[in-house]
C-alpha positions in Angstrom: 0.0 0.0 0.0 2.9 2.4 0.7 3.5 3.2 -3.0 -0.1 4.2 -3.7 -1.4 7.7 -2.8 -4.3 7.6 -0.4 -7.7 8.9 -1.6 -9.8 10.6 1.1 -13.4 11.3 0.6 -14.9 14.6 1.9 -18.7 14.4 2.1 -21.5 15.9 4.0 -25.0 17.2 3.4 -25.8 20.4 1.5 -24.5 23.5 3.2 -22.4 21.5 5.8 -19.2 23.5 4.9 -17.2 21.2 2.5 -16.1 24.2 0.4 -14.9 26.1 3.5 -13.0 23.0 4.7 -11.4 22.4 1.3 -10.2 26.0 1.0 -8.8 25.9 4.5 -6.9 22.7 3.8 -5.4 23.9 0.6 -3.8 26.9 2.4 -1.8 24.5 4.5 1.8 24.0 3.1 1.5 20.3 3.9 -1.1 20.0 1.2 1.1 21.3 -1.6 1.4 17.8 -3.2 -2.3 17.1 -3.1 -4.8 16.5 -5.9 -8.4 17.8 -5.4 -11.2 16.1 -7.4 -14.6 17.9 -7.3 -17.9 17.0 -8.8 -18.7 20.4 -10.2 -15.9 22.9 -10.4 -18.2 25.9 -10.3 -19.4 25.0 -6.8 -15.9 25.3 -5.3 -14.7 28.8 -4.5 -11.0 28.3 -5.4 -10.6 31.4 -7.6 -8.3 33.1 -5.2 -5.9 30.1 -5.3 -5.7 29.7 -9.1 -2.4 30.1 -10.9 -2.8 28.5 -14.3 -5.0 26.0 -16.1 -2.9 23.3 -18.0 -6.2 22.2 -19.6 -9.9 22.7 -19.2 -10.2 20.1 -16.5 -7.0 20.6 -14.5 -6.0 23.7 -12.5 -2.7 24.3 -10.7 -3.4 26.1 -7.4 -1.2 28.6 -5.6 -0.4 26.1 -2.9 0.9 23.7 -5.6 -2.1 21.5 -5.4 -3.8 20.2 -8.6 -7.5 20.5 -9.0 -9.6 18.7 -11.5 -13.3 18.3 -12.0 -15.3 15.1 -12.6 -17.2 15.7 -15.8 -17.3 12.0 -16.7 -16.5 8.8 -14.9 -14.4 8.9 -11.7 -12.5 5.9 -13.0 -11.3 7.8 -16.0 -10.4 10.9 -14.0 -8.3 8.9 -11.5 -6.6 6.8 -14.2 -5.8 9.9 -16.2 -4.2 11.6 -13.2 -2.1 8.5 -12.5 -1.0 8.3 -16.1 0.0 12.0 -16.3 1.8 11.8 -13.0 3.8 8.8 -14.3 4.6 10.6 -17.6 5.6 13.8 -15.9 2.7 15.8 -17.4 1.6 16.7 -13.9 3.6 17.5 -10.8 4.0 14.6 -8.5 1.2 14.2 -5.9 1.0 12.2 -2.7 -2.7 12.5 -1.8 -6.1 12.8 -3.5 -9.1 14.5 -2.0 -12.5 13.8 -3.5 -15.2 16.3 -2.6 -18.7 14.9 -3.2 -22.0 16.7 -3.7 -24.2 17.1 -0.7 -26.7 14.4 -1.8 -24.0 11.9 -2.7 -23.8 8.3 -1.3 -20.1 7.7 -0.6 -20.4 4.0 -1.2 -19.9 4.0 -5.0 -16.7 6.0 -4.6 -15.4 3.5 -2.0 -16.4 0.6 -4.2 -14.4 2.2 -7.1 -11.3 2.7 -5.0 -11.4 -0.9 -3.6 -12.5 -3.0 -6.5 -12.0 -1.2 -9.8 -9.1 -2.9 -11.6 -8.0 0.3 -13.3 -7.9 2.2 -10.0 -7.2 -0.1 -7.1 -3.6 -1.0 -8.1 -2.7 2.8 -8.3 -4.5 4.2 -5.2 -5.5 3.2 -1.7 -8.5 4.2 0.3 -7.5 7.0 2.7 -10.7 7.3 4.7 -14.0 9.2 4.8 -14.5 12.6 6.5 -18.1 13.6 6.9 -19.1 17.2 7.8 -22.3 17.8 9.8 -23.7 21.3 10.2 -24.2 22.1 13.9 -27.1 24.5 13.0 -29.1 22.3 10.7 -27.5 18.9 11.1 -30.1 17.5 13.6 -33.0 18.3 11.2 -31.1 16.9 8.3 -30.5 13.6 10.2 -34.2 13.5 11.0 -35.4 14.1 7.4 -32.7 12.8 5.1 -31.5 9.2 4.9 -28.5 10.4 2.9 -27.2 12.5 5.9 -27.5 9.5 8.2 -25.6 7.3 5.8 -22.9 9.8 5.3 -22.4 10.0 9.1 -22.5 6.2 9.5 -19.8 5.6 6.9 -17.3 8.2 8.3 -13.9 7.5 9.7 -13.9 11.1 11.0 -16.9 13.3 11.8 -16.5 17.1 11.7 -19.2 19.2 13.4 -19.1 22.5 11.6 -20.4 26.1 12.2 -19.7 25.8 15.9 -19.2 29.6 16.0 -22.9 30.2 15.3 -24.6 27.2 16.9 -25.6 27.1 20.5 -23.6 25.0 23.0 -26.6 22.8 23.9 -27.3 22.1 20.2 -23.7 21.1 19.6 -23.6 18.8 22.6 -26.9 17.1 21.6 -25.7 16.7 18.0 -22.3 15.2 19.2 -24.1 12.6 21.3 -26.3 11.7 18.4 -23.4 11.2 16.1 -21.7 9.1 18.7 -24.7 6.8 18.7 -24.8 6.6 14.9 -21.1 6.0 14.5 -19.4 5.2 17.8 -16.0 4.4 16.4 -15.4 7.6 14.3 -13.3 10.4 15.7 -15.2 13.6 16.2 -14.1 17.2 16.0 -15.8 20.5 16.4 -14.4 23.0 13.9 -15.0 26.6 13.0 -14.6 28.1 9.5 -13.1 24.8 8.3 -10.0 25.0 10.4 -8.4 21.7 11.2 -4.9 20.5 10.7 -4.5 18.0 7.7 -2.5 15.7 9.9 -5.4 15.5 12.4 -8.1 15.1 9.7 -6.3 12.4 7.8 -5.1 10.5 10.8 -8.2 8.2 10.5 -8.2 5.6 7.8 -9.9 2.3 7.0 -6.9 0.3 8.1 -4.4 1.1 10.8 -1.0 2.2 9.5 0.8 0.3 12.3 0.1 -2.0 15.2 0.3 0.9 17.5 -2.7 2.5 15.8 -4.9 -0.6 15.7 -6.6 -0.2 19.0 -7.6 3.4 18.4 -8.6 2.5 14.8 -11.0 -0.2 15.9 -12.2 1.6 19.1 -14.5 -1.4 19.8 -15.1 -0.2 23.4 -17.3 2.5 22.0 -19.7 0.0 20.5 -22.6 -1.8 22.3 -21.0 -5.1 23.4 -22.8 -8.5 23.2 -25.5 -8.8 25.8 -25.8 -5.1 26.5 -28.7 -4.2 24.2 -29.3 -3.4 20.6 -27.7 0.0 20.1 -30.8 1.2 18.2 -30.9 4.8 17.0 -31.9 6.9 14.0 -34.5 4.6 12.6 -33.0 1.4 11.4 -29.3 2.2 12.2 -27.6 -0.2 14.6 -24.1 -0.3 16.1 -22.7 -3.2 18.1 -19.6 -5.3 18.6 -18.5 -8.9 19.1 -15.5 -10.5 20.8 -14.4 -14.1 19.9 -12.1 -16.0 22.2 -10.8 -18.7 19.8 -8.6 -18.0 16.8 -10.4 -18.0 13.4 -9.2 -19.7 10.2 -8.2 -17.9 7.0 -10.7 -20.0 5.1 -13.4 -19.3 7.7 -12.7 -15.5 7.5 -13.0 -15.4 3.7 -16.1 -17.6 3.8 -17.7 -15.4 6.5 -16.9 -12.1 4.8 -18.3 -13.4 1.5 -21.4 -14.7 3.2 -22.1 -11.3 4.7 -21.4 -9.3 1.6 -23.3 -11.5 -0.8 -26.4 -12.1 1.3 -26.9 -8.9 3.4 -24.3 -6.5 2.0 -26.8 -3.7 1.5 -27.5 -3.7 5.2 -23.9 -3.5 6.3 -22.9 0.1 6.3 -19.5 -0.6 7.9 -17.7 -3.6 9.4 -14.2 -3.4 11.0 -12.3 -6.0 12.8 -9.0 -6.9 14.4 -9.0 -10.7 14.1 -6.8 -13.5 15.4 -6.4 -15.4 12.2 -4.5 -18.6 13.1 -2.4 -16.6 15.6 -1.7 -13.6 13.4 -3.4 -10.1 13.9 -5.4 -9.2 10.8 -7.3 -5.9 10.2 -10.3 -6.2 8.1 -12.7 -3.6 6.7 -15.9 -3.9 4.6 -18.4 -1.4 3.2 -21.7 -2.9 2.2 -20.9 -5.4 -0.5 -17.3 -4.4 -0.8 -14.5 -6.1 1.2 -11.2 -4.2 1.4 -8.0 -6.1 1.3 -7.1 -7.4 4.8 -3.9 -6.1 6.3 -1.7 -8.3 8.5 -0.1 -6.3 11.2 3.5 -6.8 12.2 2.5 -7.6 15.8 -0.4 -7.5 18.2 -1.1 -4.0 19.6 -1.6 -5.4 23.2 -1.8 -8.6 25.2 -5.4 -9.2 24.1 -5.5 -12.0 21.5 -9.3 -12.1 21.1 -10.9 -11.3 17.7 -12.9 -8.1 17.9 -15.5 -7.0 15.4 -17.6 -3.8 15.2 -20.7 -3.3 13.0 -22.8 -0.4 11.8 -25.8 -1.8 10.1 -29.1 -0.6 8.6 -32.1 -2.9 9.2 -29.9 -5.7 10.4 -29.9 -6.9 14.1 -27.1 -8.3 16.2 -29.2 -11.5 16.7 -29.2 -12.0 12.9 -25.4 -11.7 12.6 -24.3 -13.7 15.7 -25.2 -17.2 14.3 -23.1 -16.5 11.2 -19.9 -16.3 13.3 -19.8 -20.1 13.2 -18.6 -19.7 9.6 -15.3 -18.3 11.0 -14.5 -21.8 12.2 -14.8 -23.4 8.7 -11.6 -25.5 8.2 -10.7 -25.6 11.9 -11.7 -29.2 12.3 -10.2 -32.4 11.0 -10.4 -33.2 7.3 -11.8 -36.4 6.0 -9.6 -38.8 4.0 -11.0 -37.3 0.8 -9.8 -33.9 1.7 -13.2 -32.4 2.4 -13.9 -30.1 5.3 -14.7 -31.7 8.7 -18.5 -32.5 8.4 -19.3 -30.8 11.7 -17.6 -27.6 10.7 -19.4 -27.6 7.4 -22.7 -28.3 9.1 -22.2 -25.3 11.3 -21.5 -23.1 8.3 -24.5 -24.4 6.3 -26.8 -23.7 9.3 -25.4 -20.2 9.6 -25.8 -19.4 5.9 -29.4 -20.8 5.8 -30.4 -18.7 8.8 -29.0 -15.6 7.2 -31.0 -15.6 4.1 
């Protein structure tokens, strides 16, 4: 992953302050080697930063950043940027920011970055930052499913317009966001001011073993036996801990089972799993499973597997039986090389109950 620039998605409902945040970020010297991809160039107030326009779709900013607009397919835009970077037609860049429209569902962008064969070998997912307006955010969460989904998918939640919202409204909104997405880092910001290093410190995978515990943050989720974690309509958040190591075959089987049968209901799944003794970080967004990352060592003395879920219309009680699939391949094999019949029976029962 180290050779691929991270792509961070900046999203949030209409009027949440994405333009203000983007302009603030681009004034930071540390962002001089960034590329900005926006849905509609005219919506972004970058005029004061423009230096020259190499072509109609690409603008070199005063900070050194490159800005391009998505007029066609995102895949074509990202592929063209990578090709021109390789050929020296563009200055080298080390990060891409994608600013979505206010009504956008971030999932198709994440799917493109994880699975598209023309993009995934050149970039890596750098995380999702969602802006929520402290003045209007509560009403938007009440009325707009898009706003709830944007918050649920975030690695980092930014509460904006804190200079004009009341303290009680901010505190209430922060508690609500913590229920929707317990594991995301949350920041209150004014006029888009946040250090890039702080904003981009959250990513779908931990960069090192030392970051794994904070990345998973499973203590923030509702643990097994402590209730359903219900909030904001059909949104649920909860966690599981598994004492015994899981198998590699079982993990792949289980992830495929989740994605294929109930992927639309899985907004976010993260886990730090004991896979045959090795620590493995896994991440999935709806039907898309990101490539697992094996850590160089365990972050602490705890060797249990830990999984956290944010779901829509899917209860803990429906997922718990499927965990039996994680043991597929753990038993003895028959002389013919087939899986242990008991392990297979547990998997088949889990799959049948999950339909």
